[in-house]
N, CA, C and O atoms as a GROMACS GRO file, in nm:
protein
  492
    1MET      N    1  -2.630   2.772  -2.421
    1MET     CA    2  -2.681   2.662  -2.582
    1MET      C    3  -2.817   2.552  -2.568
    1MET      O    4  -2.836   2.490  -2.463
    2SER      N    5  -2.841   2.548  -2.600
    2SER     CA    6  -2.948   2.401  -2.612
    2SER      C    7  -2.898   2.312  -2.593
    2SER      O    8  -2.776   2.319  -2.604
    3GLN      N    9  -2.970   2.149  -2.548
    3GLN     CA   10  -2.935   2.105  -2.527
    3GLN      C   11  -2.872   2.030  -2.646
    3GLN      O   12  -2.755   2.000  -2.667
    4ALA      N   13  -2.994   2.005  -2.724
    4ALA     CA   14  -2.944   1.932  -2.867
    4ALA      C   15  -2.792   2.013  -2.945
    4ALA      O   16  -2.712   1.965  -3.026
    5ILE      N   17  -2.794   2.123  -2.894
    5ILE     CA   18  -2.652   2.188  -2.950
    5ILE      C   19  -2.536   2.111  -2.906
    5ILE      O   20  -2.440   2.070  -2.971
    6LEU      N   21  -2.568   2.099  -2.767
    6LEU     CA   22  -2.428   2.019  -2.673
    6LEU      C   23  -2.461   1.861  -2.732
    6LEU      O   24  -2.364   1.798  -2.775
    7GLU      N   25  -2.546   1.820  -2.732
    7GLU     CA   26  -2.529   1.654  -2.791
    7GLU      C   27  -2.486   1.638  -2.923
    7GLU      O   28  -2.465   1.525  -2.968
    8GLU      N   29  -2.467   1.764  -3.009
    8GLU     CA   30  -2.438   1.739  -3.135
    8GLU      C   31  -2.278   1.739  -3.156
    8GLU      O   32  -2.220   1.671  -3.241
    9ILE      N   33  -2.226   1.814  -3.079
    9ILE     CA   34  -2.126   1.880  -3.040
    9ILE      C   35  -2.049   1.785  -2.969
    9ILE      O   36  -1.931   1.790  -3.003
   10THR      N   37  -2.077   1.689  -2.871
   10THR     CA   38  -2.014   1.619  -2.813
   10THR      C   39  -2.017   1.414  -2.856
   10THR      O   40  -1.960   1.314  -2.810
   11LYS      N   41  -2.102   1.437  -2.949
   11LYS     CA   42  -2.151   1.288  -3.019
   11LYS      C   43  -2.045   1.248  -3.061
   11LYS      O   44  -2.043   1.128  -3.088
   12ASP      N   45  -1.931   1.317  -3.082
   12ASP     CA   46  -1.777   1.190  -3.152
   12ASP      C   47  -1.707   1.205  -3.044
   12ASP      O   48  -1.592   1.216  -3.087
   13GLN      N   49  -1.704   1.212  -2.933
   13GLN     CA   50  -1.620   1.170  -2.824
   13GLN      C   51  -1.669   1.115  -2.687
   13GLN      O   52  -1.613   1.119  -2.577
   14LEU      N   53  -1.813   1.052  -2.732
   14LEU     CA   54  -1.842   0.968  -2.625
   14LEU      C   55  -1.822   0.809  -2.690
   14LEU      O   56  -1.858   0.751  -2.792
   15THR      N   57  -1.742   0.776  -2.569
   15THR     CA   58  -1.730   0.585  -2.657
   15THR      C   59  -1.809   0.486  -2.606
   15THR      O   60  -1.838   0.483  -2.486
   16ASP      N   61  -1.848   0.402  -2.687
   16ASP     CA   62  -1.976   0.284  -2.657
   16ASP      C   63  -1.927   0.215  -2.580
   16ASP      O   64  -1.992   0.201  -2.476
   17ASP      N   65  -1.809   0.149  -2.590
   17ASP     CA   66  -1.732   0.032  -2.489
   17ASP      C   67  -1.751   0.042  -2.328
   17ASP      O   68  -1.757  -0.065  -2.267
   18ARG      N   69  -1.759   0.131  -2.275
   18ARG     CA   70  -1.760   0.153  -2.147
   18ARG      C   71  -1.924   0.144  -2.028
   18ARG      O   72  -1.926   0.168  -1.907
   19ALA      N   73  -2.013   0.113  -2.096
   19ALA     CA   74  -2.100   0.172  -2.059
   19ALA      C   75  -2.194   0.084  -1.951
   19ALA      O   76  -2.277   0.123  -1.868
   20ASP      N   77  -2.136  -0.076  -1.994
   20ASP     CA   78  -2.211  -0.204  -1.965
   20ASP      C   79  -2.158  -0.256  -1.804
   20ASP      O   80  -2.168  -0.373  -1.767
   21PHE      N   81  -2.096  -0.132  -1.710
   21PHE     CA   82  -2.082  -0.145  -1.576
   21PHE      C   83  -2.204  -0.080  -1.500
   21PHE      O   84  -2.268   0.010  -1.554
   22LYS      N   85  -2.236  -0.129  -1.365
   22LYS     CA   86  -2.299  -0.084  -1.299
   22LYS      C   87  -2.243  -0.067  -1.151
   22LYS      O   88  -2.125  -0.090  -1.125
   23VAL      N   89  -2.340  -0.024  -1.051
   23VAL     CA   90  -2.268   0.001  -0.943
   23VAL      C   91  -2.288  -0.132  -0.848
   23VAL      O   92  -2.381  -0.208  -0.822
   24GLY      N   93  -2.151  -0.120  -0.813
   24GLY     CA   94  -2.168  -0.274  -0.722
   24GLY      C   95  -2.032  -0.338  -0.793
   24GLY      O   96  -1.941  -0.388  -0.727
   25ASP      N   97  -2.032  -0.331  -0.921
   25ASP     CA   98  -1.966  -0.437  -0.977
   25ASP      C   99  -1.794  -0.406  -0.933
   25ASP      O  100  -1.757  -0.297  -0.888
   26GLY      N  101  -1.721  -0.500  -0.951
   26GLY     CA  102  -1.530  -0.494  -0.948
   26GLY      C  103  -1.544  -0.505  -1.049
   26GLY      O  104  -1.598  -0.593  -1.117
   27VAL      N  105  -1.465  -0.356  -1.086
   27VAL     CA  106  -1.405  -0.352  -1.230
   27VAL      C  107  -1.248  -0.372  -1.233
   27VAL      O  108  -1.174  -0.415  -1.145
   28ARG      N  109  -1.226  -0.337  -1.329
   28ARG     CA  110  -1.064  -0.310  -1.316
   28ARG      C  111  -1.052  -0.176  -1.423
   28ARG      O  112  -1.094  -0.188  -1.538
   29VAL      N  113  -1.010  -0.087  -1.391
   29VAL     CA  114  -1.018   0.055  -1.446
   29VAL      C  115  -0.848   0.045  -1.541
   29VAL      O  116  -0.755   0.089  -1.473
   30ARG      N  117  -0.817   0.005  -1.651
   30ARG     CA  118  -0.708   0.070  -1.700
   30ARG      C  119  -0.672   0.201  -1.750
   30ARG      O  120  -0.725   0.248  -1.850
   31LEU      N  121  -0.586   0.258  -1.686
   31LEU     CA  122  -0.556   0.376  -1.692
   31LEU      C  123  -0.424   0.415  -1.737
   31LEU      O  124  -0.316   0.371  -1.699
   32LYS      N  125  -0.460   0.542  -1.860
   32LYS     CA  126  -0.332   0.596  -1.935
   32LYS      C  127  -0.228   0.693  -1.847
   32LYS      O  128  -0.245   0.814  -1.842
   33VAL      N  129  -0.147   0.641  -1.795
   33VAL     CA  130  -0.004   0.698  -1.672
   33VAL      C  131   0.066   0.761  -1.764
   33VAL      O  132   0.118   0.690  -1.850
   34LYS      N  133   0.092   0.947  -1.773
   34LYS     CA  134   0.205   1.007  -1.836
   34LYS      C  135   0.284   1.018  -1.750
   34LYS      O  136   0.250   1.070  -1.644
   35GLU      N  137   0.425   0.967  -1.773
   35GLU     CA  138   0.501   0.995  -1.642
   35GLU      C  139   0.634   1.046  -1.735
   35GLU      O  140   0.692   0.949  -1.786
   36GLY      N  141   0.692   1.172  -1.767
   36GLY     CA  142   0.755   1.250  -1.783
   36GLY      C  143   0.734   1.236  -1.949
   36GLY      O  144   0.677   1.333  -1.998
   37GLU      N  145   0.766   1.146  -2.027
   37GLU     CA  146   0.764   1.112  -2.197
   37GLU      C  147   0.715   1.009  -2.207
   37GLU      O  148   0.656   0.999  -2.314
   38LYS      N  149   0.708   0.893  -2.123
   38LYS     CA  150   0.662   0.801  -2.164
   38LYS      C  151   0.522   0.790  -2.081
   38LYS      O  152   0.504   0.834  -1.967
   39THR      N  153   0.416   0.716  -2.174
   39THR     CA  154   0.309   0.641  -2.112
   39THR      C  155   0.307   0.492  -2.052
   39THR      O  156   0.392   0.406  -2.077
   40ARG      N  157   0.221   0.479  -1.989
   40ARG     CA  158   0.224   0.315  -1.914
   40ARG      C  159   0.076   0.306  -1.865
   40ARG      O  160   0.018   0.402  -1.815
   41ILE      N  161   0.025   0.196  -1.880
   41ILE     CA  162  -0.116   0.134  -1.818
   41ILE      C  163  -0.132   0.151  -1.657
   41ILE      O  164  -0.020   0.113  -1.621
   42GLN      N  165  -0.174   0.172  -1.585
   42GLN     CA  166  -0.202   0.133  -1.473
   42GLN      C  167  -0.305   0.051  -1.422
   42GLN      O  168  -0.398   0.125  -1.390
   43ILE      N  169  -0.327  -0.042  -1.404
   43ILE     CA  170  -0.473  -0.139  -1.337
   43ILE      C  171  -0.479  -0.132  -1.218
   43ILE      O  172  -0.399  -0.165  -1.131
   44LEU      N  173  -0.636  -0.060  -1.211
   44LEU     CA  174  -0.662  -0.051  -1.080
   44LEU      C  175  -0.832  -0.148  -1.047
   44LEU      O  176  -0.936  -0.150  -1.112
   45ALA      N  177  -0.798  -0.206  -0.939
   45ALA     CA  178  -0.898  -0.313  -0.941
   45ALA      C  179  -0.996  -0.259  -0.833
   45ALA      O  180  -0.956  -0.283  -0.719
   46VAL      N  181  -1.129  -0.183  -0.843
   46VAL     CA  182  -1.197  -0.137  -0.727
   46VAL      C  183  -1.338  -0.148  -0.766
   46VAL      O  184  -1.374  -0.180  -0.880
   47ASN      N  185  -1.414  -0.124  -0.675
   47ASN     CA  186  -1.573  -0.119  -0.698
   47ASN      C  187  -1.609   0.000  -0.694
   47ASN      O  188  -1.562   0.100  -0.640
   48VAL      N  189  -1.760  -0.035  -0.799
   48VAL     CA  190  -1.783   0.115  -0.816
   48VAL      C  191  -1.891   0.151  -0.721
   48VAL      O  192  -1.981   0.074  -0.689
   49VAL      N  193  -1.880   0.256  -0.682
   49VAL     CA  194  -1.989   0.313  -0.560
   49VAL      C  195  -2.124   0.367  -0.630
   49VAL      O  196  -2.235   0.315  -0.640
   50PRO      N  197  -2.072   0.493  -0.673
   50PRO     CA  198  -2.206   0.545  -0.746
   50PRO      C  199  -2.162   0.543  -0.894
   50PRO      O  200  -2.051   0.501  -0.927
   51ARG      N  201  -2.267   0.598  -0.996
   51ARG     CA  202  -2.211   0.636  -1.119
   51ARG      C  203  -2.347   0.781  -1.136
   51ARG      O  204  -2.469   0.775  -1.121
   52ARG      N  205  -2.290   0.856  -1.159
   52ARG     CA  206  -2.428   0.950  -1.200
   52ARG      C  207  -2.365   1.058  -1.363
   52ARG      O  208  -2.265   1.045  -1.433
   53GLY      N  209  -2.463   1.143  -1.369
   53GLY     CA  210  -2.451   1.207  -1.523
   53GLY      C  211  -2.486   1.136  -1.599
   53GLY      O  212  -2.509   1.015  -1.593
   54GLY      N  213  -2.497   1.247  -1.719
   54GLY     CA  214  -2.525   1.134  -1.890
   54GLY      C  215  -2.517   1.241  -1.973
   54GLY      O  216  -2.560   1.355  -1.957
   55GLY      N  217  -2.436   1.177  -2.092
   55GLY     CA  218  -2.413   1.210  -2.231
   55GLY      C  219  -2.217   1.236  -2.190
   55GLY      O  220  -2.143   1.143  -2.159
   56ILE      N  221  -2.180   1.358  -2.200
   56ILE     CA  222  -2.006   1.328  -2.166
   56ILE      C  223  -2.026   1.367  -2.044
   56ILE      O  224  -1.908   1.368  -2.007
   57GLN      N  225  -2.090   1.403  -1.947
   57GLN     CA  226  -2.078   1.473  -1.823
   57GLN      C  227  -2.088   1.338  -1.715
   57GLN      O  228  -2.083   1.350  -1.592
   58GLU      N  229  -2.102   1.218  -1.782
   58GLU     CA  230  -2.125   1.062  -1.691
   58GLU      C  231  -1.982   1.047  -1.592
   58GLU      O  232  -1.864   1.056  -1.625
   59ALA      N  233  -2.032   1.026  -1.486
   59ALA     CA  234  -1.872   0.982  -1.395
   59ALA      C  235  -1.908   0.840  -1.335
   59ALA      O  236  -2.018   0.793  -1.307
   60PHE      N  237  -1.798   0.793  -1.327
   60PHE     CA  238  -1.858   0.708  -1.169
   60PHE      C  239  -1.734   0.727  -1.074
   60PHE      O  240  -1.630   0.787  -1.104
   61THR      N  241  -1.767   0.657  -0.939
   61THR     CA  242  -1.693   0.683  -0.855
   61THR      C  243  -1.642   0.549  -0.808
   61THR      O  244  -1.717   0.452  -0.821
   62VAL      N  245  -1.509   0.533  -0.751
   62VAL     CA  246  -1.490   0.381  -0.716
   62VAL      C  247  -1.389   0.408  -0.573
   62VAL      O  248  -1.334   0.505  -0.522
   63ARG      N  249  -1.397   0.305  -0.553
   63ARG     CA  250  -1.302   0.266  -0.385
   63ARG      C  251  -1.249   0.131  -0.408
   63ARG      O  252  -1.260   0.035  -0.484
   64ARG      N  253  -1.178   0.175  -0.294
   64ARG     CA  254  -1.108   0.059  -0.266
   64ARG      C  255  -0.996   0.076  -0.132
   64ARG      O  256  -0.947   0.181  -0.092
   65ILE      N  257  -0.980  -0.031  -0.091
   65ILE     CA  258  -0.895  -0.015   0.050
   65ILE      C  259  -0.716  -0.019   0.044
   65ILE      O  260  -0.644  -0.119   0.051
   66ALA      N  261  -0.691   0.071   0.035
   66ALA     CA  262  -0.524   0.054   0.020
   66ALA      C  263  -0.487   0.109   0.099
   66ALA      O  264  -0.517   0.224   0.131
   67SER      N  265  -0.372  -0.001   0.175
   67SER     CA  266  -0.292   0.010   0.310
   67SER      C  267  -0.428   0.058   0.455
   67SER      O  268  -0.413   0.149   0.537
   68GLY      N  269  -0.520  -0.012   0.450
   68GLY     CA  270  -0.621  -0.016   0.525
   68GLY      C  271  -0.674   0.140   0.561
   68GLY      O  272  -0.729   0.184   0.662
   69VAL      N  273  -0.631   0.208   0.428
   69VAL     CA  274  -0.743   0.340   0.433
   69VAL      C  275  -0.820   0.295   0.313
   69VAL      O  276  -0.790   0.215   0.225
   70GLY      N  277  -0.960   0.390   0.335
   70GLY     CA  278  -1.036   0.366   0.229
   70GLY      C  279  -0.996   0.465   0.121
   70GLY      O  280  -0.956   0.576   0.154
   71VAL      N  281  -1.004   0.429  -0.014
   71VAL     CA  282  -0.954   0.576  -0.114
   71VAL      C  283  -1.068   0.571  -0.222
   71VAL      O  284  -1.115   0.462  -0.256
   72GLU      N  285  -1.105   0.673  -0.269
   72GLU     CA  286  -1.207   0.694  -0.363
   72GLU      C  287  -1.169   0.812  -0.436
   72GLU      O  288  -1.117   0.921  -0.411
   73LYS      N  289  -1.223   0.738  -0.556
   73LYS     CA  290  -1.146   0.817  -0.674
   73LYS      C  291  -1.220   0.864  -0.790
   73LYS      O  292  -1.227   0.757  -0.850
   74VAL      N  293  -1.308   0.984  -0.898
   74VAL     CA  294  -1.380   0.974  -0.932
   74VAL      C  295  -1.328   1.015  -1.097
   74VAL      O  296  -1.247   1.096  -1.141
   75PHE      N  297  -1.425   0.906  -1.165
   75PHE     CA  298  -1.305   0.933  -1.320
   75PHE      C  299  -1.434   0.929  -1.418
   75PHE      O  300  -1.500   0.826  -1.400
   76PRO      N  301  -1.479   1.001  -1.504
   76PRO     CA  302  -1.542   1.077  -1.621
   76PRO      C  303  -1.516   0.951  -1.722
   76PRO      O  304  -1.408   0.915  -1.768
   77VAL      N  305  -1.677   0.883  -1.747
   77VAL     CA  306  -1.648   0.780  -1.788
   77VAL      C  307  -1.650   0.780  -1.953
   77VAL      O  308  -1.655   0.662  -1.987
   78HIS      N  309  -1.649   0.837  -2.031
   78HIS     CA  310  -1.591   0.869  -2.175
   78HIS      C  311  -1.436   0.976  -2.133
   78HIS      O  312  -1.432   1.091  -2.178
   79SER      N  313  -1.348   0.936  -2.068
   79SER     CA  314  -1.231   1.036  -2.045
   79SER      C  315  -1.145   0.949  -2.135
   79SER      O  316  -1.153   0.826  -2.142
   80PRO      N  317  -1.028   1.054  -2.230
   80PRO     CA  318  -0.960   0.962  -2.287
   80PRO      C  319  -0.821   0.923  -2.221
   80PRO      O  320  -0.742   0.847  -2.278
   81SER      N  321  -0.800   0.968  -2.120
   81SER     CA  322  -0.699   0.902  -1.991
   81SER      C  323  -0.753   0.730  -1.922
   81SER      O  324  -0.696   0.663  -1.836
   82ILE      N  325  -0.828   0.710  -1.968
   82ILE     CA  326  -0.914   0.576  -1.954
   82ILE      C  327  -0.940   0.477  -2.106
   82ILE      O  328  -1.027   0.501  -2.190
   83GLU      N  329  -0.826   0.350  -2.113
   83GLU     CA  330  -0.833   0.290  -2.177
   83GLU      C  331  -0.893   0.180  -2.196
   83GLU      O  332  -0.906   0.116  -2.300
   84LYS      N  333  -0.943   0.152  -2.059
   84LYS     CA  334  -1.071   0.040  -2.081
   84LYS      C  335  -1.116  -0.006  -1.957
   84LYS      O  336  -1.036  -0.036  -1.869
   85VAL      N  337  -1.235  -0.013  -1.940
   85VAL     CA  338  -1.268  -0.063  -1.796
   85VAL      C  339  -1.309  -0.228  -1.846
   85VAL      O  340  -1.361  -0.263  -1.951
   86GLU      N  341  -1.272  -0.299  -1.747
   86GLU     CA  342  -1.320  -0.437  -1.774
   86GLU      C  343  -1.378  -0.522  -1.610
   86GLU      O  344  -1.332  -0.526  -1.496
   87ILE      N  345  -1.514  -0.584  -1.686
   87ILE     CA  346  -1.601  -0.655  -1.566
   87ILE      C  347  -1.553  -0.722  -1.460
   87ILE      O  348  -1.575  -0.838  -1.493
   88ASP      N  349  -1.494  -0.726  -1.334
   88ASP     CA  350  -1.381  -0.842  -1.293
   88ASP      C  351  -1.486  -0.915  -1.175
   88ASP      O  352  -1.445  -1.024  -1.136
   89ARG      N  353  -1.609  -0.871  -1.118
   89ARG     CA  354  -1.719  -0.925  -1.070
   89ARG      C  355  -1.855  -0.855  -1.043
   89ARG      O  356  -1.882  -0.752  -0.982
   90GLU      N  357  -1.925  -0.940  -1.104
   90GLU     CA  358  -2.073  -0.864  -1.109
   90GLU      C  359  -2.135  -0.859  -1.004
   90GLU      O  360  -2.055  -0.914  -0.929
   91SER      N  361  -2.228  -0.832  -0.938
   91SER     CA  362  -2.306  -0.795  -0.810
   91SER      C  363  -2.450  -0.785  -0.880
   91SER      O  364  -2.495  -0.778  -0.994
   92VAL      N  365  -2.489  -0.788  -0.770
   92VAL     CA  366  -2.679  -0.729  -0.758
   92VAL      C  367  -2.713  -0.630  -0.589
   92VAL      O  368  -2.722  -0.668  -0.472
   93THR      N  369  -2.718  -0.553  -0.627
   93THR     CA  370  -2.772  -0.462  -0.514
   93THR      C  371  -2.855  -0.404  -0.591
   93THR      O  372  -2.883  -0.398  -0.710
   94MET      N  373  -2.913  -0.331  -0.418
   94MET     CA  374  -3.100  -0.285  -0.413
   94MET      C  375  -3.099  -0.144  -0.401
   94MET      O  376  -3.204  -0.081  -0.391
   95ARG      N  377  -2.964  -0.079  -0.401
   95ARG     CA  378  -2.930   0.079  -0.393
   95ARG      C  379  -2.885   0.119  -0.519
   95ARG      O  380  -2.834   0.033  -0.590
   96ALA      N  381  -2.898   0.277  -0.576
   96ALA     CA  382  -2.828   0.321  -0.671
   96ALA      C  383  -2.747   0.355  -0.629
   96ALA      O  384  -2.695   0.396  -0.733
   97ARG      N  385  -2.682   0.377  -0.558
   97ARG     CA  386  -2.552   0.431  -0.457
   97ARG      C  387  -2.489   0.374  -0.329
   97ARG      O  388  -2.566   0.346  -0.237
   98MET      N  389  -2.386   0.359  -0.318
   98MET     CA  390  -2.307   0.239  -0.195
   98MET      C  391  -2.242   0.339  -0.116
   98MET      O  392  -2.122   0.354  -0.096
   99PHE      N  393  -2.291   0.372  -0.095
   99PHE     CA  394  -2.189   0.496  -0.005
   99PHE      C  395  -2.186   0.440   0.144
   99PHE      O  396  -2.125   0.505   0.229
  100TYR      N  397  -2.268   0.287   0.186
  100TYR     CA  398  -2.291   0.268   0.288
  100TYR      C  399  -2.153   0.155   0.343
  100TYR      O  400  -2.131   0.091   0.446
  101MET      N  401  -2.096   0.171   0.236
  101MET     CA  402  -1.940   0.110   0.182
  101MET      C  403  -1.826   0.152   0.232
  101MET      O  404  -1.719   0.091   0.243
  102ARG      N  405  -1.864   0.301   0.275
  102ARG     CA  406  -1.747   0.394   0.354
  102ARG      C  407  -1.754   0.335   0.483
  102ARG      O  408  -1.651   0.329   0.550
  103ASP      N  409  -1.871   0.286   0.529
  103ASP     CA  410  -1.884   0.189   0.718
  103ASP      C  411  -1.784   0.097   0.730
  103ASP      O  412  -1.714   0.090   0.831
  104ARG      N  413  -1.764  -0.002   0.600
  104ARG     CA  414  -1.723  -0.149   0.613
  104ARG      C  415  -1.541  -0.115   0.655
  104ARG      O  416  -1.455  -0.029   0.639
  105ILE      N  417  -1.560  -0.224   0.706
  105ILE     CA  418  -1.357  -0.230   0.712
  105ILE      C  419  -1.338  -0.365   0.715
  105ILE      O  420  -1.394  -0.458   0.774
  106GLY      N  421  -1.228  -0.356   0.623
  106GLY     CA  422  -1.175  -0.520   0.662
  106GLY      C  423  -1.254  -0.614   0.519
  106GLY      O  424  -1.252  -0.590   0.398
  107LYS      N  425  -1.298  -0.688   0.572
  107LYS     CA  426  -1.311  -0.786   0.431
  107LYS      C  427  -1.496  -0.800   0.363
  107LYS      O  428  -1.546  -0.862   0.269
  108ALA      N  429  -1.556  -0.703   0.472
  108ALA     CA  430  -1.664  -0.639   0.452
  108ALA      C  431  -1.668  -0.556   0.362
  108ALA      O  432  -1.772  -0.532   0.301
  109ALA      N  433  -1.546  -0.492   0.335
  109ALA     CA  434  -1.545  -0.337   0.258
  109ALA      C  435  -1.551  -0.388   0.128
  109ALA      O  436  -1.584  -0.295   0.054
  110ASN      N  437  -1.532  -0.507   0.053
  110ASN     CA  438  -1.555  -0.571  -0.072
  110ASN      C  439  -1.640  -0.648  -0.076
  110ASN      O  440  -1.689  -0.653  -0.189
  111LEU      N  441  -1.698  -0.734   0.017
  111LEU     CA  442  -1.859  -0.835   0.009
  111LEU      C  443  -1.952  -0.733  -0.026
  111LEU      O  444  -1.973  -0.630   0.036
  112VAL      N  445  -2.015  -0.776  -0.146
  112VAL     CA  446  -2.142  -0.737  -0.213
  112VAL      C  447  -2.206  -0.873  -0.246
  112VAL      O  448  -2.159  -0.986  -0.234
  113LYS      N  449  -2.296  -0.842  -0.280
  113LYS     CA  450  -2.394  -0.962  -0.327
  113LYS      C  451  -2.377  -1.013  -0.430
  113LYS      O  452  -2.443  -0.936  -0.501
  114GLU      N  453  -2.319  -1.120  -0.524
  114GLU     CA  454  -2.267  -1.147  -0.588
  114GLU      C  455  -2.372  -1.213  -0.712
  114GLU      O  456  -2.461  -1.294  -0.685
  115LYS      N  457  -2.352  -1.176  -0.816
  115LYS     CA  458  -2.447  -1.227  -0.922
  115LYS      C  459  -2.394  -1.367  -0.946
  115LYS      O  460  -2.290  -1.376  -1.010
  116ARG      N  461  -2.468  -1.503  -0.893
  116ARG     CA  462  -2.434  -1.638  -0.978
  116ARG      C  463  -2.546  -1.675  -1.069
  116ARG      O  464  -2.656  -1.622  -1.087
  117LEU      N  465  -2.488  -1.782  -1.124
  117LEU     CA  466  -2.582  -1.837  -1.199
  117LEU      C  467  -2.652  -1.961  -1.132
  117LEU      O  468  -2.601  -2.033  -1.047
  118VAL      N  469  -2.780  -1.975  -1.185
  118VAL     CA  470  -2.836  -2.067  -1.119
  118VAL      C  471  -2.827  -2.218  -1.196
  118VAL      O  472  -2.875  -2.255  -1.303
  119GLU      N  473  -2.749  -2.286  -1.102
  119GLU     CA  474  -2.789  -2.398  -1.202
  119GLU      C  475  -2.896  -2.510  -1.241
  119GLU      O  476  -3.002  -2.485  -1.185
  120ALA      N  477  -2.902  -2.613  -1.310
  120ALA     CA  478  -3.005  -2.626  -1.336
  120ALA      C  479  -3.082  -2.734  -1.224
  120ALA      O  480  -3.020  -2.827  -1.173
  121GLY      N  481  -3.188  -2.711  -1.202
  121GLY     CA  482  -3.221  -2.848  -1.106
  121GLY      C  483  -3.201  -2.780  -0.945
  121GLY      O  484  -3.251  -2.820  -0.840
  122ARG      N  485  -3.106  -2.661  -0.968
  122ARG     CA  486  -3.011  -2.663  -0.795
  122ARG      C  487  -3.048  -2.496  -0.790
  122ARG      O  488  -3.032  -2.413  -0.880
  123LYS      N  489  -3.093  -2.481  -0.676
  123LYS     CA  490  -3.086  -2.338  -0.602
  123LYS      C  491  -3.028  -2.283  -0.500
  123LYS      O  492  -3.049  -2.164  -0.473
   0.00000   0.00000   0.00000
């Protein structure tokens, strides 16, 4: 199939509200979890490591430290199981993928240079 046909078929499944976060940001992913017949929302507070792909295949990997162990999970950006992605903390990164975060332990695992507004007259 040609790329134009694939884009035409999948354009209805794309979501516009999830495209504003970037690599290095701290985000809260609201995930729909189905347990038996009930569904609930689980909130994951994580850091975005890389973002890759485009269109309907676009995905992002998140990382957090849980019980002293680094845990990574890959989510499709346009997945129907994701209700919302909220930006918790914006950051300034010099790389497209932050795989160096895998080597960090403790507080250093969450430290990314945060984006702050410069007050008038002060730097």
